[in-house]
C-alpha positions as CSV (number, residue, x, y, z in Angstrom):
1,M,5.9,7.1,-22.0
2,C,5.7,5.4,-18.7
3,P,7.4,7.0,-15.7
4,T,9.6,5.2,-13.2
5,L,8.2,4.3,-9.8
6,Q,6.9,7.4,-8.1
7,P,6.1,8.2,-4.5
8,P,2.6,7.2,-3.2
9,K,1.2,10.6,-4.0
10,M,1.0,9.6,-7.7
11,T,-2.0,7.2,-8.0
12,F,-2.0,6.5,-11.7
13,A,0.6,5.6,-14.3
14,R,0.4,5.3,-18.1
15,M,-0.1,1.7,-19.0
16,P,1.8,0.9,-22.2
17,N,0.9,-1.9,-24.6
18,L,2.3,-5.2,-23.6
19,V,2.2,-7.6,-26.6
20,Q,5.8,-6.5,-27.3
21,T,6.8,-7.1,-23.7
22,T,9.6,-5.0,-22.1
23,S,10.8,-4.8,-18.5
24,L,9.6,-1.2,-18.4
25,A,6.2,-2.1,-19.7
26,L,5.8,-4.8,-17.1
27,I,6.7,-2.4,-14.3
28,C,4.1,0.0,-15.7
29,S,1.4,-2.6,-15.8
30,L,1.9,-3.0,-12.0
31,T,2.3,0.6,-11.1
32,A,-0.9,1.3,-12.9
33,L,-2.5,-0.2,-9.9
34,S,-2.4,2.1,-6.9
35,M,-1.4,-0.8,-4.7
36,G,1.9,-0.8,-6.4
37,L,2.6,2.7,-5.3
38,A,1.1,2.5,-1.9
39,H,2.7,-0.8,-0.8
40,A,5.9,-1.3,-3.0
41,E,9.2,-1.6,-1.2
42,P,10.8,1.8,-1.3
43,A,14.3,0.5,-2.3
44,V,13.6,-0.1,-6.0
45,A,16.5,0.8,-8.2
46,T,15.8,3.2,-11.0
47,K,17.3,2.7,-14.4
48,P,20.3,4.8,-15.4
49,A,19.3,7.8,-17.5
50,A,20.5,6.3,-20.8
51,V,18.9,3.0,-20.2
52,Q,15.7,4.6,-19.1
53,K,15.6,6.8,-22.2
54,K,16.0,3.8,-24.4
55,A,13.4,1.8,-22.6
56,D,11.0,4.8,-22.7
57,K,11.5,5.0,-26.5
58,K,10.7,1.3,-26.8
59,A,7.5,1.7,-24.8
60,D,6.5,4.7,-26.9
61,E,7.1,2.7,-30.1
62,A,4.8,-0.1,-28.7
63,Q,1.9,2.3,-28.2
64,E,0.1,1.2,-31.4
65,V,0.2,-2.5,-30.4
66,V,-2.9,-4.0,-28.7
67,E,-2.2,-3.9,-25.0
68,L,-3.1,-7.5,-24.0
69,N,-2.9,-10.2,-26.6
70,D,-6.0,-12.2,-25.8
71,Q,-5.1,-14.7,-28.5
72,D,-2.0,-15.8,-26.7
73,P,-2.5,-19.3,-25.2
74,T,-0.8,-18.2,-21.9
75,V,-3.0,-15.2,-21.7
76,K,-6.1,-17.2,-22.5
77,A,-5.3,-19.6,-19.7
78,A,-4.7,-16.7,-17.3
79,I,-8.1,-15.2,-18.1
80,K,-9.8,-18.5,-17.7
81,K,-8.2,-19.0,-14.3
82,A,-9.1,-15.4,-13.2
83,Q,-12.7,-15.9,-14.3
84,G,-12.9,-19.3,-12.6
85,S,-11.8,-17.8,-9.3
86,L,-13.8,-14.5,-9.6
87,D,-16.6,-15.5,-7.2
88,E,-14.0,-16.0,-4.4
89,F,-12.5,-12.6,-5.2
90,L,-15.8,-10.8,-5.2
91,K,-16.6,-12.3,-1.8
92,I,-13.4,-10.9,-0.4
93,H,-14.2,-7.5,-2.0
94,A,-17.5,-7.5,-0.3
95,T,-16.1,-8.1,3.2
96,N,-14.3,-4.7,3.5
97,D,-11.5,-6.4,5.4
98,P,-9.0,-3.8,6.6
99,N,-6.2,-6.2,5.8
100,I,-7.3,-6.2,2.1
101,D,-6.4,-3.2,0.0
102,V,-6.9,-1.9,-3.5
103,E,-9.2,-4.6,-4.9
104,S,-9.1,-4.1,-8.7
105,V,-10.5,-5.8,-11.8
106,R,-9.2,-5.8,-15.3
107,V,-12.1,-5.2,-17.7
108,R,-12.7,-5.7,-21.4
109,L,-13.9,-2.4,-22.8
110,T,-14.8,-1.5,-26.3
111,E,-15.4,1.5,-28.6
112,G,-16.8,0.3,-31.9
113,K,-14.4,-2.4,-33.1
114,V,-11.6,-1.3,-30.7
115,T,-11.1,-3.4,-27.6
116,E,-8.8,-2.6,-24.7
117,Y,-8.2,-4.2,-21.2
118,V,-8.3,-1.6,-18.5
119,W,-7.7,-1.9,-14.7
120,V,-10.6,-0.5,-12.7
121,H,-10.4,0.7,-9.1
122,P,-12.4,1.4,-7.1
123,F,-15.4,-0.5,-8.3
124,E,-18.8,-1.5,-6.9
125,K,-21.8,-3.6,-7.8
126,T,-24.9,-2.0,-9.4
127,A,-28.4,-3.3,-10.2
128,D,-27.3,-4.7,-13.6
129,G,-23.5,-5.2,-13.3
130,Y,-20.6,-3.1,-12.0
131,K,-19.2,0.4,-12.2
132,G,-15.9,1.9,-11.3
133,K,-13.0,4.3,-12.3
134,A,-10.4,3.5,-15.0
135,N,-7.1,3.1,-13.1
136,S,-4.8,3.3,-16.1
137,V,-4.5,5.6,-19.2
138,P,-6.1,3.9,-22.1
139,S,-4.0,3.9,-25.3
140,R,-6.6,2.9,-27.8
141,L,-9.9,3.9,-26.3
142,K,-10.0,7.6,-27.2
143,K,-13.2,8.5,-25.3
144,L,-12.1,7.2,-21.9
145,P,-9.9,9.5,-19.8
146,I,-7.9,8.2,-16.8
147,G,-10.2,8.1,-13.8
148,G,-13.2,8.0,-16.2
149,Q,-16.3,6.2,-15.0
150,V,-17.0,2.9,-16.7
151,S,-19.8,0.4,-16.5
152,F,-19.3,-3.3,-17.2
153,K,-20.8,-6.8,-16.8
154,R,-19.4,-9.7,-14.9
155,E,-18.4,-11.4,-18.1
156,D,-16.2,-8.4,-19.0
157,I,-13.9,-9.0,-16.1
158,V,-10.8,-10.8,-17.3
159,D,-8.6,-10.5,-14.2
160,W,-8.6,-9.4,-10.6
161,T,-6.1,-8.5,-7.9
162,Y,-5.8,-7.3,-4.4
163,Y,-3.1,-6.6,-1.9
164,E,-2.9,-8.4,1.5
165,I,-1.3,-5.9,3.8
166,K,0.0,-8.0,6.6
167,A,1.5,-10.7,4.3
168,R,2.7,-8.0,1.9
169,R,1.5,-10.1,-1.0
170,M,-0.4,-9.3,-4.2
171,H,-3.0,-11.9,-5.1
172,G,-4.4,-12.7,-8.5
173,N,-3.0,-10.5,-11.4
174,F,-3.0,-13.6,-13.6
175,T,-2.7,-11.7,-16.9
176,T,0.3,-9.9,-15.7
177,C,1.8,-13.2,-14.6
178,A,1.2,-14.5,-18.1
179,Q,3.0,-11.5,-19.6
180,L,5.9,-12.0,-17.1
181,T,6.6,-15.4,-18.6
182,K,8.4,-13.4,-21.4
183,A,10.3,-11.2,-19.0
184,P,13.9,-11.6,-17.8
185,A,14.2,-13.7,-14.6
186,A,15.8,-10.7,-12.8
187,E,12.9,-8.5,-13.6
188,V,10.4,-11.1,-12.3
189,E,12.3,-11.4,-9.1
190,A,12.4,-7.6,-8.7
191,L,8.7,-7.4,-9.1
192,K,8.2,-10.2,-6.6
193,K,10.3,-8.3,-4.1
194,S,8.8,-4.9,-4.7
195,Y,5.1,-5.8,-5.1
196,G,4.8,-9.2,-3.4
197,L,3.6,-10.7,-6.7
198,D,4.7,-14.3,-6.6
199,C,3.3,-15.9,-9.8
200,A,4.2,-19.3,-8.7
201,K,1.8,-19.1,-5.7
202,N,-0.9,-17.6,-7.9
203,R,-1.2,-20.6,-10.2
């Protein structure tokens, strides 16, 4: 189950699987990033109890579905674009610019034959790659708790994002934008207003 938007005190949110896309799941994919909680517009309407309960049930039913469908052509294109612009993002991450907040990467992690894509924040470079903390609750990786330490290589990074404070704009997040192509227009607009995620500008 994924909660509705919470005050900034809550850093993490459960991240449901998103192959079977629902409005609730898309909101959760963004609130899994602490930027969404720290910088979202406060006036975000919550769903009526009955609607919320139905949406939560759908999200729970989708828990056994692979979170990110990396075989979807739109998602493949999003990953390619994110990896193609990764150098620019890593340079921004290294500047420690006070106007840049919550730089995060979405990473391909595996346990045996199981693969899941997890947002990681904060993260830092190491001698042989990167390390950071899982910023969402894995649904398929049984050994990784929320906030758990992960190590990964550059080639494992499938997406990146950061929040530009003065402009109130979220950059990157290409895989979420790919998933938003299946969401209702009203939901896309609400996310744009609340999080500053304008997928049209991120193309």
